[in-house]
C-alpha positions, 0 to 999 in steps of 0.5 A: 504498525501504527503511525509515527512508529520508527521504521526498521528498514534502511532504504539506501538502494546502493548495494554494498559489496557482499550484500547478496549473501545466502541469508539475504531476503528475496521478495520474489514475484511471479505473475503478480504473486509473492512466493512465500515459505509456508512451513512455519505457518505465517508467510515468510520471504525466501532467502537467497540460499533457498532460491538457488534450489528453485526452478525459476528464471529471473527476469529482473532483480533490484536491491531494496536496502536492509531490514534489521541489517538483512539485505533485501531484494525485489525479484521478478521471476518465472517458473515453479517455486516447488514444494513447501512454497506458495504464491500469495497476493499482497492483500492475502498478507494483511493480518497474516505477517508482520506489518513491516514485512507487508510494507517490504513486499509492497515496496518490492512489488512497486519497484518491479512494476515501475521497472517493467513499465518504464523500459522505454521513454515516455517522451521520445520512445528510446530505451531507458537506462538505470540512473547511476546515483538514484533509483530512476530511469534515464533517457540518454536521447532526450534527458528525461528522468523517471522516478517511481511514482506514487498516487497520494490519496486521502482516507477519512473517518467522518464523525458526529458526536459518538457516531461514525460514518461508514460506507460500503463501496458498490464493488465490495461484498455485502456487509463490509463497511469502511471509511471514505477514501479517494485520490488527490487530483492535480492542483489540489491540496490534501485538505481540499481532496477531503472536502471534495471526496466526502461531498462527492461520495456521500453529499456531506460537508465536513469541518475540523480536519485532523491529520492522523497518519499515513500508510503505504498501500501498494494497490497498486502504488498508493500513499494513504493519508488518514484524517478524522473530520467532523460532520458539518451539514447535509444529508447522506446521498450516495454517489451513483455506481460508487457507494452502495450504502452509507450510514451512521454507526455507534461503536457498540453497533459496528458492521463488518469493518477492515482489520486493524492492519489497515489505516481504515481500521486504525482511524476507527479504532482511534475514534473508539479509543477516544470515546472511551470504548 
């Protein structure tokens, strides 16, 4: 799914009557892994009917909304899924299933993680209750309301003429390069974050920032805001313990880069398209 494409998901979290029927999709997470059907090749969600035959115990269950009129649920469970099913990490879904299903699985995991980490009030320590109208937790003792939190971050492709700057994180495998990225700090605008992160990670100044698009990135709860930016000055100086290498590349001589299912891949491909590649 490229930026600005219409969403096929209705996120109204108020569950209508009879929503939990046999064809409902269950996004089941067990020990942080998604339970998927594997018989058709590409990973697929489990239906409510199929779940009834599994030897699994539900820890929590959350109505997500409707995807193409099909009700969807996030489920935290324990036990054995059985033959014909596999456990897959969310990163393992990238490029193997529809983007819309990847986003739904990411939404489900984030809701489960939020539910499990907000059982008690962060202000007074009392047990939290489900909010009556919103997807939120409410503390009856002190009135605190806690909503699912996102961590906004920027991701930027810096260009210089027909060249693009790609970097390799120190924790990545050899040969993998990507765009620069970093989290927004308290008090910053998105644009300020772009300038700061580029300077911190590679020591360069940038100009002419152009917003490109966004992507939900559930690792664990990011919202990636993508930019193109032009080189304005400086020499590459890689941030210690963060950036192992950074170089200028031309479209016809690229290293290993992220797939087009990730926003970093979108940014790179859009620059290549603009350059006539």
